[in-house]
C-alpha positions as CSV (number, residue, x, y, z in Angstrom):
1,M,-9.0,0.0,-14.1
2,N,-11.9,-0.4,-11.9
3,N,-15.0,1.3,-12.4
4,E,-16.9,-0.1,-9.9
5,I,-16.2,1.4,-6.1
6,K,-17.9,-1.4,-2.9
7,T,-19.4,1.3,-1.2
8,N,-19.5,4.9,-0.5
9,E,-18.6,4.5,3.3
10,V,-15.6,6.9,4.1
11,F,-13.8,5.1,6.7
12,L,-10.6,6.7,7.1
13,S,-9.6,10.7,6.0
14,A,-7.3,13.1,6.8
15,K,-7.8,17.2,6.9
16,K,-4.4,19.1,6.9
17,L,-2.4,16.6,7.4
18,R,1.0,17.7,7.5
19,R,4.5,16.3,8.6
20,E,7.9,18.5,8.8
21,F,12.0,17.1,9.7
22,G,13.9,19.3,11.1
23,S,13.9,22.7,12.5
24,G,14.5,26.7,11.1
25,D,16.5,27.0,8.2
26,N,16.6,23.3,8.5
27,K,13.5,23.1,8.2
28,T,11.7,20.5,5.4
29,V,7.7,20.3,5.0
30,A,7.4,16.9,3.3
31,V,3.6,17.1,3.3
32,N,1.5,20.2,3.3
33,D,-1.7,20.3,4.9
34,V,-3.1,17.3,2.7
35,D,-6.8,16.1,2.7
36,F,-8.0,13.0,1.5
37,E,-11.1,10.0,1.7
38,F,-10.8,6.3,2.0
39,R,-13.7,4.5,0.9
40,R,-14.4,0.6,1.8
41,G,-13.5,-1.5,-1.3
42,E,-12.1,1.2,-3.5
43,I,-8.4,1.3,-5.0
44,I,-6.5,4.3,-5.1
45,S,-3.0,5.5,-6.0
46,I,-1.2,8.2,-4.6
47,V,1.3,9.0,-7.4
48,G,4.9,11.5,-7.3
49,E,8.1,11.3,-8.2
50,S,11.0,10.5,-5.8
51,G,10.4,13.7,-3.1
52,S,6.9,14.1,-3.2
53,G,5.8,13.2,-0.1
54,K,3.5,9.7,-0.7
55,T,5.7,7.4,1.5
56,T,5.8,10.0,4.4
57,L,1.7,10.0,3.6
58,A,1.5,6.5,3.6
59,K,3.6,6.3,7.3
60,M,1.4,8.3,8.9
61,V,-1.4,6.3,7.7
62,L,-0.3,2.9,8.7
63,G,0.9,5.0,12.2
64,L,4.6,4.4,11.6
65,L,5.1,8.6,11.9
66,N,3.2,11.2,13.8
67,P,1.8,14.0,11.7
68,S,3.3,17.2,12.6
69,G,-0.2,19.2,12.1
70,G,-4.0,18.1,11.4
71,E,-5.3,14.8,11.8
72,I,-6.6,11.8,10.5
73,I,-10.4,10.5,10.7
74,Y,-10.1,6.7,11.5
75,E,-14.1,5.2,11.1
76,G,-15.9,8.4,12.5
77,K,-13.4,9.4,15.3
78,R,-9.9,11.1,15.9
79,R,-7.2,8.1,15.4
80,D,-6.3,7.2,18.7
81,I,-3.1,4.8,18.9
82,S,-1.6,6.4,22.1
83,S,-1.0,2.7,23.7
84,F,0.3,-0.3,22.3
85,A,-2.6,-1.8,22.8
86,K,-4.4,0.8,21.1
87,R,-2.1,0.7,18.0
88,K,-2.1,-2.9,17.8
89,L,-6.0,-2.6,17.0
90,Y,-5.2,0.0,14.6
91,W,-2.8,-2.8,13.2
92,Q,-5.6,-5.4,12.7
93,N,-7.3,-3.3,10.3
94,I,-4.5,-0.9,8.6
95,Q,-1.8,-2.7,7.1
96,A,1.1,-2.6,4.7
97,I,3.2,-4.0,2.2
98,F,7.0,-3.1,0.8
99,Q,8.8,-2.0,-2.4
100,D,11.6,-4.2,-0.7
101,P,10.6,-8.0,0.5
102,F,14.0,-8.9,1.5
103,S,13.7,-5.8,4.3
104,T,10.5,-6.5,5.2
105,Y,11.0,-9.7,7.4
106,N,12.8,-10.2,10.3
107,I,15.5,-12.9,9.1
108,F,15.5,-14.9,12.5
109,N,12.1,-15.7,11.9
110,K,11.2,-18.9,9.7
111,V,8.1,-18.8,7.5
112,D,6.3,-20.8,10.0
113,A,6.9,-17.3,13.0
114,V,5.9,-15.4,10.4
115,L,2.5,-16.4,9.8
116,D,2.0,-17.6,13.5
117,D,2.3,-13.9,14.5
118,C,-0.7,-13.1,11.7
119,L,-2.6,-15.4,13.6
120,R,-1.4,-13.9,17.0
121,L,-2.9,-10.8,15.9
122,Q,-6.2,-11.4,15.5
123,G,-6.3,-13.3,18.4
124,F,-5.9,-17.1,17.8
125,V,-3.9,-17.8,20.3
126,Q,-5.9,-21.1,21.5
127,L,-6.1,-22.9,18.2
128,S,-4.0,-26.3,18.1
129,K,-1.0,-26.5,15.6
130,E,-3.9,-28.9,13.4
131,E,-5.8,-25.8,13.1
132,K,-2.7,-23.4,12.5
133,F,-1.3,-25.3,9.8
134,E,-4.5,-25.6,8.0
135,K,-4.6,-21.7,8.1
136,M,-1.2,-21.7,7.4
137,K,-2.0,-24.0,3.9
138,D,-5.1,-21.8,3.1
139,A,-2.9,-18.6,3.3
140,C,-0.4,-20.1,1.1
141,Q,-2.3,-21.6,-1.7
142,F,-4.0,-18.6,-2.0
143,V,-0.6,-17.1,-3.5
144,N,0.0,-20.3,-5.3
145,L,2.8,-21.2,-2.6
146,K,2.6,-24.6,-0.8
147,F,3.4,-23.9,3.1
148,E,4.5,-27.8,3.2
149,E,7.7,-26.5,0.8
150,L,8.0,-23.1,3.5
151,S,7.8,-24.2,6.4
152,N,11.0,-24.7,8.8
153,K,13.0,-22.2,5.7
154,Y,13.8,-18.8,6.6
155,P,12.6,-15.4,3.8
156,F,15.6,-15.0,2.7
157,E,15.9,-18.8,1.7
158,L,13.1,-17.8,-0.9
159,S,13.0,-16.0,-3.9
160,G,11.9,-12.5,-4.2
161,G,8.6,-13.3,-5.8
162,Q,8.0,-16.2,-3.4
163,M,8.5,-13.7,0.1
164,Q,6.5,-11.1,-1.9
165,R,3.7,-14.0,-2.3
166,L,4.1,-14.6,1.5
167,M,3.9,-10.7,2.1
168,I,0.4,-11.5,0.5
169,A,-0.3,-14.6,2.3
170,R,0.0,-12.4,5.6
171,I,-2.8,-10.0,4.3
172,F,-5.1,-12.6,3.2
173,M,-4.8,-14.2,6.8
174,L,-5.2,-10.9,8.8
175,K,-8.0,-9.3,5.9
176,P,-7.5,-5.8,6.9
177,K,-10.0,-3.2,5.6
178,L,-6.8,-1.1,4.2
179,L,-3.8,-2.4,3.1
180,I,-0.8,0.5,1.9
181,A,0.8,-1.1,-1.1
182,D,4.4,1.0,-1.9
183,E,5.6,0.1,-4.8
184,P,5.1,-3.4,-4.5
185,T,6.1,-5.0,-7.6
186,S,8.4,-2.8,-8.6
187,M,11.5,-5.2,-7.9
188,I,9.9,-7.9,-9.7
189,D,9.9,-9.2,-13.5
190,A,6.9,-8.3,-15.5
191,C,5.2,-11.6,-15.1
192,S,5.8,-11.6,-11.9
193,R,4.4,-8.1,-11.8
194,A,1.1,-9.0,-13.0
195,T,0.7,-12.4,-11.1
196,I,0.9,-9.8,-7.6
197,L,-1.4,-7.4,-8.9
198,D,-4.3,-9.6,-9.4
199,M,-3.9,-11.6,-6.7
200,L,-4.3,-8.3,-4.5
201,L,-7.1,-7.6,-6.7
202,K,-9.3,-10.9,-6.0
203,L,-8.2,-10.7,-2.6
204,R,-9.9,-7.2,-2.4
205,D,-13.0,-8.3,-4.0
206,E,-13.1,-11.4,-1.5
207,I,-13.1,-9.2,1.6
208,N,-13.9,-5.8,0.4
209,M,-10.5,-4.6,1.0
210,T,-9.6,-0.8,0.4
211,I,-5.8,-0.7,-1.4
212,V,-3.7,2.1,-1.5
213,F,-0.9,1.7,-4.7
214,I,1.9,3.9,-3.5
215,T,3.6,4.5,-7.0
216,H,5.4,6.1,-9.7
217,D,3.8,4.5,-12.4
218,I,1.0,7.0,-13.5
219,G,-0.2,4.1,-16.0
220,L,-0.5,1.4,-13.5
221,A,-2.5,4.0,-11.3
222,Y,-4.7,4.8,-14.0
223,Y,-5.1,0.9,-15.3
224,I,-5.9,-0.2,-11.8
225,S,-7.6,2.7,-9.7
226,D,-10.7,4.0,-8.7
227,T,-9.2,7.5,-7.3
228,V,-5.7,9.1,-8.1
229,Y,-4.4,11.6,-6.1
230,I,-1.3,13.3,-7.6
231,M,1.8,14.5,-5.4
232,E,3.9,17.3,-6.1
233,H,6.3,18.5,-3.1
234,G,4.0,17.4,-0.1
235,V,0.8,19.2,-2.2
236,I,-1.5,17.0,-3.9
237,V,-2.1,19.1,-6.9
238,E,-4.7,16.5,-8.9
239,Q,-7.2,14.4,-7.6
240,G,-10.5,12.8,-8.9
241,T,-11.5,9.4,-10.7
242,A,-8.6,7.8,-13.4
243,D,-10.8,9.4,-16.4
244,E,-10.7,12.9,-14.4
245,A,-6.8,13.0,-12.9
246,I,-5.1,11.5,-16.1
247,L,-7.0,12.1,-19.0
248,H,-8.1,15.1,-18.4
249,P,-5.6,16.6,-16.4
250,K,-5.7,20.4,-15.1
251,S,-1.9,20.0,-13.4
252,D,1.0,21.1,-15.1
253,Y,3.1,18.6,-13.1
254,T,0.4,16.0,-13.7
255,K,0.5,16.9,-17.6
256,R,4.6,17.0,-17.3
257,L,4.2,13.2,-15.5
258,L,2.1,12.0,-18.5
259,G,4.8,13.5,-21.3
260,D,7.2,11.3,-19.5
261,V,5.7,8.1,-20.1
262,P,7.6,6.6,-23.2
263,K,5.1,5.3,-26.0
264,I,5.8,2.6,-28.4
265,Y,4.0,4.2,-31.1
266,E,6.0,7.6,-31.2
267,P,9.6,8.5,-31.5
268,W,11.2,9.1,-27.7
269,D,12.3,12.7,-27.5
270,F,15.8,12.9,-25.4
271,S,16.2,16.4,-25.7
272,K,14.4,16.9,-22.4
273,A,16.5,14.5,-20.8
274,V,19.1,16.2,-18.3
């Protein structure tokens, strides 16, 4: 668990954020009047089971879904991503890595094109071929990959762990202010999981980047987070520091999540299993 927040500056927040799907009797409220504040350099976890609304919330923050109500405040002003140019500017500072690396990449783009897109998004269109090579090499080196071994390959020719690392190399090049990590380690083995998390935290320390983990793993949330939000049925039912939200929970839902975590030093109770 990280006990030191780099700054108290709130640079992205939401008030009464809401997202509905369908209408009438078929209407589903996926996110229901949610408030949050994200600070620079902070590590945040949004925890909940499948269907809790955490991924829908993340997509609204990314600008991939429009809110049905409420507002998102970005750098002190109501967020405006109404045009392609404004969305592009926003995405320079707000990025994501996702659970499934196999669905993240365009299968027709080679690794070189994936990294070159990062340079173009930053406005580095006048770099020489040699300068681009050095930047790509540095990004790959940060995640313990050799660009020379990846160059001219398609992402599907890489292992799952290599694809996850390549996603972090993209973030190293883009250096966003906020990274949303949606279950980024759930599809890789335990050793690789620890390595990926270490790389993300190292990157946070280098550029004072805020990281928002979207996860169902309440143990992970406790050990890495400054602030934790617990979601149930589209509502934030618990929030606070990791110690406040997890060691001293007030919500029955949080207590149930904690009760469902197996403990190796206690007999496992399967009587409540469905």
